C-alpha positions in Angstrom: 183.5 37.3 48.8 180.0 38.7 50.2 178.8 41.7 49.6 175.9 43.5 51.4 173.8 46.9 51.0 172.1 48.6 54.0 169.7 50.5 52.5 169.3 48.6 49.6 165.6 49.7 48.5 166.6 53.4 48.4 167.4 55.4 45.1 171.2 54.9 46.4 171.2 51.2 47.4 169.2 50.5 44.0 172.2 52.2 42.1 174.9 50.4 44.3 173.6 47.4 43.2 173.3 47.9 39.3 177.0 49.1 40.0 178.0 46.1 40.9 176.6 44.4 38.3 177.6 46.8 35.7 181.2 46.3 36.7 181.7 42.6 36.8 182.8 42.7 40.5 183.0 39.0 41.5 180.4 38.0 44.5 179.5 34.8 46.0 176.8 36.2 47.6 175.1 39.5 47.8 172.7 40.6 50.8 170.2 43.1 50.5 169.0 45.0 53.6 166.0 46.8 54.4 163.4 47.9 57.0 161.2 45.2 58.1 158.5 46.1 55.6 160.5 45.3 52.9 161.8 42.4 54.1 160.8 39.3 51.8 160.7 41.5 48.8 162.8 40.3 45.8 165.0 42.7 43.8 166.8 41.5 40.6 170.2 40.9 39.6 172.0 39.3 36.7 168.6 38.1 36.3 168.1 36.3 39.4 166.0 37.5 42.2 167.5 38.5 45.6 165.4 38.4 48.8 165.4 41.6 51.0 166.2 41.2 54.5 165.3 43.1 57.5 169.6 43.8 59.1 170.0 41.6 62.2 173.2 40.9 63.7 172.9 37.4 62.3 172.2 38.3 59.1 175.3 40.6 58.7 177.5 37.5 59.8 179.8 36.2 57.3 180.0 39.2 54.7 183.4 41.2 53.6 182.0 44.5 52.6 178.9 46.4 53.5 177.5 49.7 51.4 175.4 51.7 53.2 172.5 54.1 51.6 170.7 54.7 54.6 170.3 57.9 57.1 173.2 59.2 59.8 171.1 57.6 62.4 170.6 54.1 61.3 174.4 54.3 60.1 175.5 54.9 63.5 173.4 52.3 64.5 174.8 49.6 62.1 178.2 50.2 61.9 179.0 48.6 65.2 177.2 45.9 64.1 179.1 45.7 60.8 182.3 45.7 62.6 181.5 43.2 65.1 180.4 40.7 62.3 184.1 41.5 60.4 182.9 43.2 57.6 184.5 47.0 56.6 181.5 49.6 55.8 181.8 51.7 53.1 178.7 54.6 54.5 177.4 57.2 52.3 175.7 59.3 54.9 177.7 62.1 56.8 177.5 60.2 60.2 181.5 59.5 59.7 182.8 62.1 57.4 184.6 64.3 59.8 186.2 61.8 61.8 189.6 61.6 62.0 190.2 57.3 62.2 187.4 57.6 59.5 189.3 57.6 55.7 186.8 60.3 53.5 187.1 58.8 50.0 187.1 59.6 46.6 189.4 56.8 44.8 190.9 58.5 42.0 191.8 61.4 44.2 192.9 60.1 47.2 192.3 55.9 47.0 195.1 55.5 49.3 193.7 57.1 52.2 190.9 53.5 52.0 193.8 51.6 52.9 194.1 53.1 56.4 190.5 52.1 58.0 189.7 51.1 61.0 186.8 48.9 59.4 184.5 52.1 58.6 185.5 54.0 55.2 183.3 57.5 54.5 181.9 58.4 50.9 181.6 62.1 50.7 179.3 64.1 50.0 177.5 64.3 46.2 178.3 67.5 45.0 182.0 68.0 46.7 182.6 64.5 45.5 181.8 66.2 41.8 183.4 69.5 42.6 186.8 67.5 44.1 186.9 65.5 40.9 187.2 69.0 38.7 189.2 70.3 41.7 192.1 67.6 42.3 193.8 67.9 38.6 194.1 71.5 39.1 195.3 70.7 43.3 197.8 68.6 41.9 199.8 71.2 40.0 199.7 73.8 43.1 197.4 73.7 46.2 194.1 75.3 46.2 194.0 78.0 49.0 190.3 78.8 48.4 187.1 77.8 46.8 184.4 79.8 45.3 181.3 77.8 44.5 177.8 77.4 43.8 175.7 74.1 43.5 172.8 73.2 41.1 171.1 70.6 42.6 169.1 68.3 40.9 165.5 67.1 43.0 167.1 63.2 43.1 169.3 64.4 45.6 166.7 64.2 48.1 165.8 60.3 47.2 163.0 59.2 45.7 160.7 62.0 47.3 162.4 64.9 45.8 161.7 63.0 42.3 157.9 62.1 43.2 157.4 65.5 44.2 159.1 67.5 41.3 156.4 64.8 38.9 153.5 65.6 41.2 154.1 69.3 41.0 154.6 69.8 37.2 151.3 67.5 36.8 149.5 69.9 39.6 150.6 73.0 37.7 149.3 71.3 34.5 146.3 70.6 35.9 145.2 74.4 37.4 146.1 72.9 40.7 147.9 73.9 44.0 151.0 72.1 44.2 151.7 70.1 47.4 155.2 70.8 49.4 156.7 67.8 51.6 160.0 66.8 50.8 161.6 70.9 49.7 160.9 74.0 51.9 159.3 76.0 48.7 157.9 74.8 44.9 160.6 73.2 43.2 158.6 73.0 40.1 159.5 75.8 37.5 161.7 77.2 40.5 164.8 77.4 42.4 165.8 77.2 45.8 169.0 78.5 47.4 168.4 76.3 50.7 169.8 72.6 51.1 170.6 71.7 54.6 169.7 73.1 58.0 171.4 76.7 58.9 174.4 77.2 61.2 175.2 79.9 63.3 177.3 81.2 60.4 174.6 81.7 57.8 175.8 79.0 55.8 173.8 75.6 55.5 175.2 72.3 56.7 175.1 71.4 52.8 177.5 74.4 51.9 179.9 73.8 54.9 180.7 69.7 53.8 182.6 71.7 50.3 185.1 73.1 52.7 185.0 70.4 55.7 184.9 67.6 53.3 187.4 69.2 50.5 189.7 69.7 52.8 190.1 65.8 53.6 189.9 65.0 50.5 192.8 67.2 48.7 194.9 66.7 52.0 194.6 70.2 52.2 193.7 71.5 55.8 194.0 75.1 55.4 191.5 75.1 52.6 188.4 78.1 52.4 185.6 77.9 50.9 182.6 80.0 50.4 179.3 77.9 48.9 175.8 78.2 48.1 174.0 75.2 47.7 171.0 75.4 45.3 168.2 73.0 44.3 167.1 73.1 40.8 163.9 71.1 39.1 166.5 68.5 37.1 165.8 65.0 37.8 169.8 63.7 38.1 172.8 65.1 38.0 174.4 68.2 39.7 176.2 71.1 38.2 178.8 72.9 39.9 180.2 76.8 38.9 183.4 77.5 41.0 186.1 79.5 41.2 189.7 77.8 42.8 192.5 80.2 43.7 196.1 78.2 43.7 199.2 79.4 45.7 201.0 79.8 42.1 199.5 80.7 38.9 197.9 77.7 36.7 197.4 78.6 33.2 194.5 77.6 31.2 196.1 75.6 29.4 197.8 73.4 32.5 194.2 73.1 33.6 192.6 71.6 30.4 195.5 69.2 30.1 195.5 68.3 33.8 191.7 67.4 33.3 192.4 65.6 29.9 194.7 63.3 32.0 193.5 63.1 35.2 191.0 59.7 35.6 187.3 60.2 35.9 187.0 63.1 34.5 186.2 64.6 30.7 187.2 67.6 29.1 184.4 69.1 27.0 185.4 72.1 24.9 182.9 72.1 21.8 180.0 72.8 23.7 178.9 73.0 27.5 178.5 70.0 29.7 174.8 69.9 31.1 173.3 67.3 33.7 171.0 65.8 30.9 173.9 64.6 29.2 176.0 63.3 32.3 173.1 61.3 33.8 173.6 57.7 33.9 177.1 57.5 33.6 180.2 57.6 36.0 182.0 60.6 34.7 182.3 64.0 35.6 182.3 66.9 32.6 184.1 69.6 33.0 184.1 72.6 30.9 184.4 76.6 30.5 187.4 76.9 32.0 188.4 80.4 32.1 190.4 82.6 34.1 188.8 84.4 37.0 188.9 88.1 36.3 188.9 88.7 40.4 191.8 86.8 41.4 195.4 86.7 39.8 195.8 82.9 40.3 192.0 81.8 39.9 190.7 79.7 37.7 186.7 79.7 37.1 185.1 76.6 35.6 182.1 74.6 35.5 181.4 70.5 36.2 178.5 68.0 36.2 178.1 64.5 37.3 175.6 62.2 38.0 175.1 62.2 41.8 173.1 58.9 42.3 176.3 57.5 40.3 179.8 59.3 41.0 178.3 61.3 43.3 177.2 58.6 45.9 176.4 54.8 44.9 179.5 54.6 42.0 182.1 56.1 44.2 181.2 53.4 47.0 181.4 50.3 45.0 184.8 52.0 43.5 186.0 52.1 46.7 185.5 48.4 47.8 187.1 47.8 44.3 190.4 49.8 45.4 190.6 47.8 48.5 189.9 44.6 46.4 192.9 45.8 43.8 195.0 46.1 47.2 
């Protein structure tokens, strides 16, 4: 059992390594890959130092699984090399998410799709995973026709640079200096930015369309319609989503609560409103404020929060690998 992590030095790559250790996955060897400038450096795993390598066709040989935490461009570059080496590539980028022969998988929802892979399995978008974890239990009662959602996405969704920018801007403001803007289109400290990703011709951003395009594949609902607004907020970690799901048949609040309670990977919170702070550094999606929508007869409104570095990215990829191993 040999596992590789591509992009091991980034926030998601580091979390992948931690998740493998936390979940006690038996691995005879773990190889860490990053850019040439990181080659030779080390990362801790179970008390030992693993040396980071540059990803080459030779270095990939003999691996069973490779977890990817790199950009779309690098993912497309390395995917053929990983497949040629005989490994299964579980990719966190959006490079392959909408390709028909690449399963798009959230194990608790459509884990069986992972078994139909052709060497590549895609990890969905972070806010999409968290939303679908809350929506899927409802969809099992009655198919969802449409979703209206607003995401509140943490700065860590933009990588380590996002975290650094929030910190530096808060410090600059505290010191009476002008905050520097590099990662986000506007100042993120003490602000909200309803603009994540590039714009499409329809006025929605690429990030916003992922909820519909990927949600259709995850829920097996090809006609699902989604209106989504993605907002970057000055939160370090964990995304939150407010959404209304409209089902074909009426689903009561009581039915929805019971479905959430019985669903793997979700937690119904009724004694308070779940927050991104309390859902950080763990893999469960918290769901609360379930109520009947006042505009749609078959609508249910709810609020959910989840750690987007873990369940929205790294942990989900590791869970996909676990699913394959168990089957």
